[in-house]
C-alpha positions as CSV (number, residue, x, y, z in Angstrom):
1,M,-0.1,0.0,-0.1
2,G,2.9,2.3,1.2
3,S,4.8,1.8,-2.3
4,R,1.5,2.5,-4.6
5,R,0.6,5.5,-2.5
6,A,4.6,6.9,-3.2
7,H,4.2,5.8,-6.8
8,S,1.0,7.8,-6.9
9,L,2.8,10.7,-5.3
10,A,5.7,10.7,-7.6
11,R,3.4,10.4,-10.9
12,S,1.4,13.1,-9.4
13,R,4.4,15.5,-9.0
14,A,5.7,14.6,-12.3
15,S,2.5,15.5,-13.9
16,A,2.6,18.9,-12.3
17,G,5.9,19.6,-13.2
18,E,4.8,19.0,-16.8
19,R,2.0,21.3,-16.7
20,A,4.0,24.0,-15.3
21,R,6.7,23.7,-18.2
22,V,3.5,23.4,-20.7
23,I,1.9,26.6,-19.1
24,A,5.1,28.5,-19.1
25,E,6.1,27.5,-22.8
26,L,2.4,28.8,-24.1
27,T,3.1,31.8,-21.9
28,E,6.3,32.8,-23.6
29,T,5.0,32.0,-27.3
30,H,1.5,34.6,-26.0
31,A,4.2,37.2,-24.8
32,T,6.5,36.9,-28.2
33,A,3.0,37.4,-30.0
34,L,2.0,40.4,-28.3
35,S,5.7,41.7,-28.5
36,G,5.3,41.3,-32.3
37,L,2.1,43.3,-32.2
38,L,3.5,46.1,-30.5
39,G,6.1,46.2,-32.9
40,V,4.0,46.5,-35.7
41,L,2.3,49.4,-33.8
42,R,5.7,51.4,-33.1
43,S,6.8,51.1,-36.8
44,R,7.1,53.8,-38.6
45,N,7.2,52.3,-42.0
46,L,3.7,51.4,-42.0
47,D,0.1,53.5,-42.4
48,D,-2.5,52.8,-40.3
49,A,-4.0,50.2,-43.1
50,A,-1.3,48.3,-43.3
51,A,-0.4,48.1,-39.6
52,R,-4.0,46.9,-39.3
53,V,-3.6,44.1,-41.7
54,T,-0.2,43.3,-40.5
55,A,-1.8,43.2,-36.9
56,V,-4.3,40.9,-38.1
57,E,-1.9,38.7,-39.9
58,L,0.5,38.4,-36.7
59,A,-2.7,37.4,-34.2
60,V,-4.0,34.6,-36.5
61,T,-0.6,33.6,-36.8
62,A,0.3,33.5,-33.0
63,L,-3.5,31.8,-32.6
64,V,-2.2,29.1,-34.8
65,E,1.1,28.5,-33.2
66,L,-0.3,28.7,-29.7
67,R,-2.6,25.6,-30.6
68,A,0.4,23.7,-32.2
69,E,2.6,24.4,-29.2
70,T,-0.2,22.6,-27.1
71,E,-0.2,20.0,-29.3
72,R,3.6,19.8,-29.3
73,D,4.2,20.0,-25.5
74,Q,1.7,17.6,-24.6
75,A,4.2,15.0,-26.2
76,V,7.5,16.2,-25.9
77,A,9.7,15.0,-23.6
78,E,13.2,15.9,-25.5
79,E,13.8,17.7,-28.4
80,P,16.9,17.4,-30.5
81,A,18.9,20.8,-30.6
82,G,18.2,20.7,-34.5
83,Q,14.7,21.0,-34.0
84,A,14.8,23.1,-31.0
85,F,16.4,25.9,-32.5
86,P,14.2,26.5,-35.2
87,R,11.4,26.8,-32.9
88,L,13.4,29.5,-31.2
89,A,14.2,31.4,-34.3
90,D,10.5,31.1,-35.3
91,S,9.5,33.1,-32.2
92,L,11.9,35.9,-32.8
93,R,11.7,36.7,-36.3
94,P,8.4,38.9,-35.4
95,L,10.1,40.6,-33.0
96,V,12.4,42.1,-35.4
97,R,10.4,41.9,-38.9
98,Y,9.2,45.7,-38.6
99,S,12.3,47.2,-37.2
100,P,15.5,48.2,-38.7
101,V,17.7,45.6,-36.6
102,R,19.0,42.4,-38.9
103,L,18.9,39.5,-36.8
104,E,21.4,36.7,-38.0
105,L,21.0,33.1,-36.4
106,G,23.6,30.4,-35.6
107,A,22.3,26.8,-35.5
108,P,23.6,24.3,-33.4
109,D,25.6,21.5,-35.3
110,S,24.3,19.1,-33.0
111,G,21.6,17.0,-33.0
112,R,22.0,16.0,-29.5
113,P,18.5,15.6,-27.5
114,L,17.6,18.3,-25.0
115,A,15.4,17.9,-22.0
116,A,12.4,19.5,-22.8
117,D,12.9,22.2,-19.7
118,V,16.6,22.9,-21.2
119,A,15.1,23.7,-24.7
120,H,12.2,25.8,-23.4
121,G,14.6,27.9,-20.8
122,A,17.0,28.3,-23.2
123,R,14.4,29.9,-25.5
124,A,12.9,32.0,-23.1
125,V,16.2,33.6,-21.8
126,V,17.0,34.2,-25.2
127,R,13.8,35.8,-25.8
128,A,14.0,37.9,-23.2
129,V,17.9,39.1,-23.5
130,L,16.6,40.1,-27.2
131,L,13.7,42.2,-25.9
132,T,15.9,43.9,-24.0
133,V,18.6,44.6,-26.7
134,L,15.7,45.8,-28.8
135,E,15.1,48.5,-26.4
136,Q,18.4,50.2,-26.9
137,D,19.2,52.6,-29.6
138,A,21.5,52.4,-32.3
139,V,21.1,48.6,-32.9
140,G,21.7,47.9,-36.4
141,R,22.5,43.8,-35.7
142,V,21.9,41.1,-33.5
143,H,23.4,37.7,-33.5
144,V,21.8,34.5,-31.7
145,G,23.7,31.5,-31.5
146,W,23.5,28.0,-29.8
147,S,26.3,25.7,-29.0
148,V,26.1,22.1,-27.7
149,S,29.0,20.3,-26.0
150,E,29.0,17.2,-24.1
151,G,27.8,18.9,-20.8
152,E,26.4,22.5,-21.6
153,L,24.4,24.3,-23.8
154,R,25.7,27.7,-24.6
155,A,23.0,30.4,-25.8
156,T,24.5,33.4,-27.2
157,V,23.0,36.9,-28.2
158,R,25.4,39.6,-29.6
159,D,24.5,43.2,-30.5
160,D,26.5,46.0,-32.2
161,G,24.5,48.5,-30.0
162,P,25.7,51.1,-27.5
163,G,27.2,48.6,-25.2
164,E,25.1,49.6,-22.1
165,I,23.5,46.2,-20.8
166,S,24.6,44.6,-17.6
167,A,22.9,42.3,-15.4
168,C,20.7,44.6,-13.5
169,T,19.5,45.6,-17.1
170,L,17.9,42.2,-17.7
171,G,16.8,42.1,-14.4
172,P,13.0,42.7,-15.2
173,Q,13.2,40.0,-17.4
174,R,14.0,37.5,-14.9
175,V,16.8,36.0,-16.8
176,D,18.7,34.6,-13.7
177,E,15.9,33.0,-12.4
178,R,15.2,31.1,-15.2
179,L,18.4,30.1,-15.4
180,A,19.0,29.7,-11.7
181,A,16.3,27.0,-11.7
182,L,18.2,25.0,-14.6
183,G,21.7,25.4,-12.6
184,G,22.6,27.8,-15.2
185,R,24.6,30.9,-15.3
186,L,24.8,34.2,-17.1
187,D,27.5,36.1,-18.3
188,V,27.6,39.5,-19.6
189,D,30.3,41.5,-21.8
190,A,29.5,44.7,-22.5
191,V,32.1,47.1,-24.4
192,P,30.7,51.1,-24.8
193,G,30.2,52.1,-28.2
194,W,30.9,48.6,-29.3
195,G,28.0,46.1,-28.4
196,T,26.9,43.6,-25.8
197,T,27.3,39.5,-25.8
198,V,25.1,38.0,-23.1
199,T,26.3,34.3,-22.7
200,A,23.4,31.8,-20.9
201,K,25.1,28.6,-19.8
202,I,22.9,25.9,-18.8
203,P,24.0,22.1,-17.9
204,L,22.6,19.4,-19.7
205,G,22.5,17.3,-16.8
206,A,19.8,17.6,-14.1
207,P,20.9,20.3,-11.6
208,E,21.7,19.0,-8.3
209,I,19.0,19.9,-5.7
210,A,19.5,19.8,-1.9
211,P,17.8,17.7,-0.1
212,T,14.7,19.3,1.4
213,E,12.1,18.5,4.3
214,P,9.1,17.3,2.5
215,L,6.6,19.3,4.9
216,G,9.1,22.1,5.4
217,S,7.3,24.2,3.5
218,L,4.3,24.2,5.7
219,G,3.5,26.9,8.3
220,A,2.6,25.7,12.0
221,R,-0.9,25.7,11.6
222,E,-1.0,24.4,8.4
223,L,0.8,21.4,9.9
224,E,-1.8,21.3,12.4
225,V,-4.3,20.9,9.7
226,L,-2.5,18.1,8.0
227,R,-2.0,16.0,11.0
228,H,-5.7,15.7,11.4
229,L,-6.3,15.2,7.6
230,A,-3.8,12.4,7.9
231,R,-6.0,10.9,10.8
232,G,-9.1,11.1,8.4
233,H,-11.0,14.0,9.9
234,R,-13.4,16.0,8.3
235,N,-13.6,19.8,8.1
236,R,-16.2,20.3,11.0
237,V,-14.0,18.2,13.4
238,I,-10.9,20.1,12.5
239,A,-12.4,23.4,12.9
240,Q,-13.7,22.4,16.5
241,E,-10.4,21.0,17.6
242,L,-8.4,23.9,16.5
243,H,-10.8,26.5,17.2
244,I,-11.1,28.1,13.5
245,S,-14.1,28.1,10.9
246,E,-14.7,25.5,8.5
247,S,-13.9,28.1,5.8
248,T,-10.7,28.3,7.5
249,V,-9.9,24.5,7.2
250,K,-10.6,24.3,3.7
251,F,-8.1,27.6,3.2
252,H,-5.1,25.9,4.9
253,A,-6.0,22.3,3.3
254,A,-5.8,24.4,-0.2
255,N,-3.0,25.7,0.7
256,I,-1.4,22.6,1.7
257,L,-1.9,21.2,-1.4
258,T,-0.3,23.5,-3.5
259,K,2.7,23.6,-1.4
260,L,3.2,19.7,-1.0
261,G,2.5,19.6,-5.0
262,V,-0.5,17.0,-4.4
263,A,-3.8,16.5,-5.9
264,S,-5.9,15.6,-3.2
265,R,-6.1,15.3,0.9
266,A,-5.7,11.2,0.3
267,E,-2.1,12.3,-1.3
268,A,-1.0,14.6,1.4
269,S,-2.0,12.2,4.0
270,A,0.1,9.7,2.5
271,L,3.0,12.0,2.3
272,F,2.5,13.2,6.1
273,H,2.4,9.2,7.0
274,A,5.6,8.5,5.0
275,V,7.6,11.2,6.6
276,A,6.4,11.5,10.2
C-alpha cells in the first residue's frame, strides 16, 4: 500500500511539473506574439491600414502557433537541438520583422537531444535578452547562436549597440531566475560603443538539488491541519479541535495541497505518514 501511494505521489508531482512547463512555454509564446504586435504598432514604416492588416495577420498566426504549441508540448519530453533551435528562430523573427535591426541566426551543429525544460529555458532566456537588446538605440545587427558541448548548452546573443546592457538591465526579464532553476549561469560582456554579448550556460544534466524536508514549506497551522487530515478528520472536526471556522480549514487545506504539489487530501495524508 505504501509503495503504491509513493508511486502515485511521484506520478502526481511529475504531472504537475509537466503542466507547469507547458504553461510556461505557452506564456512565452503568447508574450512573443504580443511583442510582435507592439512592434507593428511602433513601426514608422507602416501606415494605419497596413498596420491593421499586419497586426491581424500576426494575431492569426499567433493563435495557430499557440494551438500547435499545445499539441507539441503535450507529447514532447526531449527535443533534438537541431529542432529546438528552429522553434526559437520562429519566435524571434516577429520581434524584428518591422524594425531596422538585422537578425542573424547560428544554429547548433549538434543533434543531441535536449531535455524539454532545458530547451524551453534556453528559448525563454534568449527571447528575454533579445527584447532588452531591442529597447536600445542604435542597434543595427543582432546575432543569436546556440552551441552544444558534451555537458552544456551555450546560448549567445550579441549586438552592435551602445554596449550598455548589464545583469541589472536584464533583471526585469527574470533571466537569472530562469537560469538558476536549471542550474545555469549568465555572463554579460558589454563594451561601450561596440556592443554587448550575453551568454547563458545551461548544464545538460539535471541540476543538483539539496535534499529538503518534504513538509518544510508548511506553516505551523498548516501542519496542525495536515495532522488532522492524516487522521481522517473532516472539516467540522478539525475546525472544532483548532477553534477555527470550517472556511479557514478549507483555506489551509488548499494551501497544503499547493505547497506539497499533490492533487488530493489523500495524497497529502500519505506524504505525511511517509515522513512522520
